[in-house]
N, C-alpha and C positions, 0 to 999 in steps of 0.2 A: 708634730703634725704639720705637713705642708699645706699650702692652699692660700688663696688670697681672700681677704675680707673687705667688703665695701666700706667706704669711709663712714657712711651713716650707720652701718652696723657696729663698727668700732666705737663710735661716739655713743650709740644708744645702749650697748651691752657692756663694753669694757671700760667705760669712764668711771673714775674713782670720785666719789663725793667727798666733801670736806670731812664728814664723819668717817668715811672709809679710810681716808689718809691718816686721820688721827688714830684710828684703830690699828692700822698697819704700822705706824711709827712707834707703837709700844713694843715692837719686836726688835731684836738685834739687827743691825744694819745688814749683815750678811744674809739674813733670812727674809728681809722685807719684800724683795722682789718675788720670791717663791710664794710667800704668804699672800701677797696681793693677787698674784695670778690664780692661786687656789681659791681665794675668796670670790673673784669675779667669774671664774669657771663654774663654781658651784651655783652661783646666782643665775647663771645663764642656762645651765643644763640640768640642775637638780641632783647631780652626783659629783664626786670629787675625781680629779685627775690622778692617775696612778704614776705618771712619769711626765717629764717635760715634753717628750715627743707626742703626748696626747693633746697638747695645746697648740693652736695655730701660731705660726711664727709671727704673723702680723700682730696678733693679740698680745703676745709677750713683749714685742717691741713697743707697742702703744702704752702698755701698763708701765714698763720700765721708764719710758720717757716722762710719764706723769710723776714718777717718783724721783726724777732727776738723776737716774743712773742705777746701776746694779745688774746682776745676772742671776741665773738659776743654777750655776755650776755647783754651788755648795749646798743646794737645798735638797733634802731627802724627802721625797713625796710619801714614801711608804714606811719611813722609819718611825721611831718613837716620838720624836719631836713633830713629825708630820701628822701623826695620829692625834697628838695633843692639840695641834693647830686646828684640826678638823672639828674637834669638840668646841673650841673657842669660837670658830666661825658659826657653828650651829647655834650657839647661845646668842651670838651677836645678831644673827638674822632672825631669831625667834622661832627656830625649828624645834620640833619635838619628835621623839622616837615613835615609830609606827606601832599602833595598837591592833588587837584583834578586830575591833569594830572598823578600823581603817582598812584592814585587809579585806573584810567583807564588802565594804563600799567600793574598794578598788576592783575587786573581782567582778562586781556587778557592772561597773563602768567599762571594764575590759570586754565583758560579754556583750553589752549593748552597743558600744561605740566603736570598738576596734575589731572584734572578731568578724562581724559581717563583711568587712571590706576584703578580708583574705590577705592582709599584709603579712609580711614575714615577722618572725619573732624579734629580729633585730630592729625593725621599724616600730614594732609595738613597744619595745623597751624604751626607745627615745620618748615616746608619748607617755609612757608610764612614769618616767622620771619627771617629766614636765607636770603631770598631774600631781605628783607628790610635792613638787616645788611650789605649785600654786596653792596647795593646801597646807604649806609649812610643815610637811611631814618628811621624816628622814628614815630610810630603810638602809641599815648598814650592810646588809647582804644582797648583793646584786643577783647572786644565784637564787636566792629565795624569791625575788620578784620575777626572775626568768622562769622558774618552775611554776609560779602562779599564772604567768602569761601563757605558757605552754599548756597548762592544765585547762584553762578556760578556752583556749583555742581548740584543743582536742574535744572538749565537751560540746562546743558549738558544732564542730564537724559531725560528731556522733549524733547530735540531736537533728541536724539537717538530714543526714543519711537515713536516720530512723523515720523522719517525716516522709522522705521519698519512698522508702520501702513500704510504709503503711498505705501509700496511695496506689501501689501496684496491685492489679487484679491477681487472683490466685493463678489464673491461666498464664498470665504474663510471667509470674514468678517461676512457674514450672518450665516455661519455654526458655527463660534465661538460665536456669539451672541446667537444663539439657544442653544449652549452648556451651556452658562451661565444662560440662562433663565430656562432651565430644567436640573439642575446640577446632578440629581440622575439617569438619564437614562444611557444606555450603554456607550454612548460617552459624557456624561455630565461632567461638571467641577469637581465635587466631585469624580466621578468614575475614571476619568483620573489620578487624584492625588493619588488615593488609591493604596495600595500595591498589588502585584501580587497574594499573598496568597500561599497556599500549592499547590503541584503538583497535578493537577486533570484536566480532560478534559475540564470541564466548565471554569476553570481559564485560561487555555491556550487559549481557544476560546475568552474569554473576553479580555485578554491582546492583542491578535492578532487584535481584532476589534478596540481597542484604537490606536494601531500603524497604522492600515489602515486609521483610521480617520485623524490622523496627516499627513499621507502621502498625502491624498486627498487635504489638504489645500495648498500644494505647498508653504511652508513657505520659506522666504529668508534666508536660513541658512548661507550664506556668511556674513551676518551682525553680527553673533555671534563673529566674530574675530575683529570687529571694536573697542569695548571697552576692557578693561582688564578683565581677568577672574573673578576678584573680583566683578565687576559689575554684571556679569551673575549670580554668586552665590548669591549676595544680592537680585537680582530680583527674583530668584527661591525661596529663603527663604521667601521673602515677599509674593509672590503668594501662596506658600505652607501654610502660616499661615493665609490666608484670606478665608472667606467663599464666596460663589457665590454672596450673597446679598451685601457683602462689596466690591467685585470687581465691581459690577454694579453701585456703588456710584461714581466711578471714572469718570472723563470726558471720552468720547468715545475714543478719541485718546490714552489716557494713558491706558485705560482699555484694548483695543485690543493689544496695544504694549506690556504691561506687560504679557498678556496671551500668545501672540505669542512667546516672548522670552522664557517664561517658557516651552512652548511646544517644542520649538527647542532644549532647553537644556535637557529636560526630555526624548527626543526621544531615546538617547543612553542608558539611564537607563532602559527604557521599553524594548529595544532590549536585554539588559543584563538579565533582568528578564525573558524574553521569553526563552532565551537559558538555564537559570537555570532550568526552568520548563521542557524544553525538555530533558535535561540531567537526571533530577530526574525521569521523566516519563518513559524513556527508561529503566533506571535502575530498576524502580519499576516493569515494565512488566516482566523483566528477573527474578528478585528475587521472585516475587509472583508465577510465573509459576514453578520455581524450588521447592519452598516450597510445592506447591500444588501437584506436581508429587511425591516428596519424601514422603509426608504424605500419598498419595494413595498407594505407594509401602509398606509403613509401615503397612497400614491397610490390604492390600490384600495378602502380601507375609509373610509367616512364616519363620523366620530365622532358618536354619537347622544347628545345631551344630554337631561337630564330623564327618564331611564329610570324613576326611582322614582315620579315623578308619573304617568307613563304606565301603570305597573303598577297604581297605585291606580285610575286611570280604567277600566282593563280589568277589574279585579276587581269594581268597582262595577257595570259594565255586565253582567257575567256573573251577579252576584247578582240584579239586577233582572229578568233574563230568562234563567233557567237552561235553558229548553227551546229557546231560539232557536238559529239557525244562526250559525256564525262570521262568515260574510259579512254577516249582517244585524245581529249584535250587536257584534262586536269591530272589524270593519273601519271602521265609522263613527267609532269612538273613536280607533283607531290604524290608519292606513292600511297597506295591504299592503306598500308600499315601505319604510315606516319599520320595520315588523316584520322585513323581509328584511335591512335594514341592521343591526338589533340582532343577528340570528342570525349574520351574516357577521363582525361585530365580535367576538362571543364566540368563534367558531371560529378566527379569526385569532389571538387572544390565547392560546387554549389550545394551538395548534400552533406557537407561536413557536420553541421549542427544536428541534422536529422540522424545521421549515422551515430554520432556521439550519444544522442538521447536513446537510440535503440540499444546500444551497449549498456548504458546506464540502467535502463529499465530491466534488461536481462539480469544484470548483476544484482539489482535490488530485489527483483521478484524471486530469484533462485536462492538468495542467501540472506540479505540484510532485512528483508521485510519481517522476518520473525521477531526482530527487536521492537517493532512499533507497538504491538499490543501491550507488551511489558512496560515500555516507557510511558505510554499513555495511562496505564493503570496506577502509576505512582507519581507522575509529574503533572503539575497544573500550571499552564501558561497564561499570563495576563499582560496587558499593555495599557499604558497611560496615554498613548498616542493614537488618535482616531485613525490615522493613516495606516496603521498596522493592525487594526482590528480585524480586517478580513482574514489575515493569516491566523489570528487567534481563533476566529470563527471556523476556519477550515480545520484546524487542529481539533477543536471541540467536535466538529462533525465526524472526523475520523474516529474519535473516541466512541461516539454513539454507534458507529458502524462496525465496531470490532467483532461483534458476534453475528453480523449480517453476512450471509454467504454469497450475496449477489456480486457479480463481477462488473455489471454495468448499472448505472443509475441515471435518472434524467438530469440534464444540465441545470434545470431550474431548481433542483434540490440542494445544490452545492454552491459555495462561494467561488466565483470564477475571476472576477475583476481583481487585479492587484495580487493574484495568486498564481494563475497560469499565464506564463509569458506568451505573447502572440506567436512566436516562432514554434512553440510546442503545442498550440491548441489543436492543430490538425492531428497530432498523435494522441491527444487526450480525449477529444470530442469527435465521435464518428459522424457520418453523414446523416444519421437519424437523430442527432442531438443527444446521444447517450454518452455518458462520461465513463471512461475506463478507470476503475478504482485504483488499480496498481499504478497506472500512469499519473493519476491525479495525486496520489500520496507522494510520489517522487517529486512532483512539482511543488508540493507544499513544503517539503523538507528543505529545499534550497533557500527560499525567502525566510523560512524560520531560522535557519543558521545565520543568515546575514543580519536579521533583526536582533537576534540574541547577542551577537558580537557587537552590534551598535548600541546595546543597552536599551533598545526600544521595546523589547519584550523581556519580561522578567518572570522568574519562576518562584512560586510560593515555597517558602522554607529554605531557599538557597541563601548563601552568604555573598559570594562574589557576583552572583547573578540575581541578587535580590532587587526589590523595588528601591531605587535610589532616592525616592522622595521621602522615605522613612529612614531617619538617622538611626545608627546602631549605637549601643551603649559602649562607651570607651573602656579600654582595659583597666584604666585607673579609677573607674567610677566606683564610689563607695558611699553614696548618699542613702542607699536603702539600708535600713537597720536589720531587723530580723522578724518580720511578720510571719506568723504561721509556724514558728519553730518554738516548741516548748522549752521553758527555761530549765 
């Protein structure tokens, strides 16, 4: 085995005591190095090495150096003499063979200490051998211990999935079974697992329907914190890699448990995907409207060059003949067509923001406004920054007005400051002080997008767009044992 070992680890784990050296010296010179390495390897790991390449090279060199020389070339780790040496090492260290009572105690320890973390079987085996070592217990069959670890691991998973299934309402179970039976419909198993896709109205509505479906199930989200995060990730990968037909082959309890855990875990990812689509859509409305307006200006307005010189010529003509008529004095210097082009160019430039907003409003009202009621029905926006509270208040007001058919409301009933930019207020609030709802909603979406991107506004249930003041559980977290899961 390659790899470097720290000096303190070498001295602490691989140092031979006087008693060890005396024990090793009872063996033939050719076997001493291998015997000493096997002794210290077992004392460190709780199991014997099967070959020289199982032992770190630094450790072999350190042990050989303590013996004053030697090598492992002639030592047979798995041969008859090697097996006899193992028995002698066990007697020397005071180990005994594992008993049925020991197996029961080990199984209980695996169930309560190792299984909740979700670690792999390989990682569990390292800790199992250390448990046996600390108890002076030796199990000759590694496969037997591995079967025990796998059995307890599967028992823990079955108990957890059973607990999840027991918490599901009958209506939720029926809806989940229907989703598995028809996996390609809007809320089917395959549709829920699919990606959100590019920013479009149809994709936003589809993702919103998936989240609404999960919300109607009223899943026991508190059970996600029972096992370690590794368990949840393993379940999600397993469900993500199976087709609906494969899911239906599982026993009903396991089938519903796996699906429920996957949905609970995927819910935050779906919310993140919805916010990504919302941010991209609002940006797309703005950029496309700007391109459209600028393209229209480029088509309709001729760029007039040399306006400064033309102004000088007009001023000179007016000074020379102050009493003359415009058609007689000015038009010969600057033709009527050129003057009209200058006026049109100035008006187009001055009304650019107003024209962009008009196009944005038309695009939003005719197409994208349909997404707002669906988004507001499943998303909850919050902020820890008082400066952005008006935006949150505006979103909450929009939620309360979803079923209200009025097109105009009083400006006193809605948040205006820090929500509606000054350049757009004339388009949002009319002369009578009434607020146009469509125009107001469009104004709200722009600061909402910016505040979400700046992490000033967060979304309940999201992951990447969560409240950053609340830390998340790390993937390696394993301090939670197994509350609520029957043994």
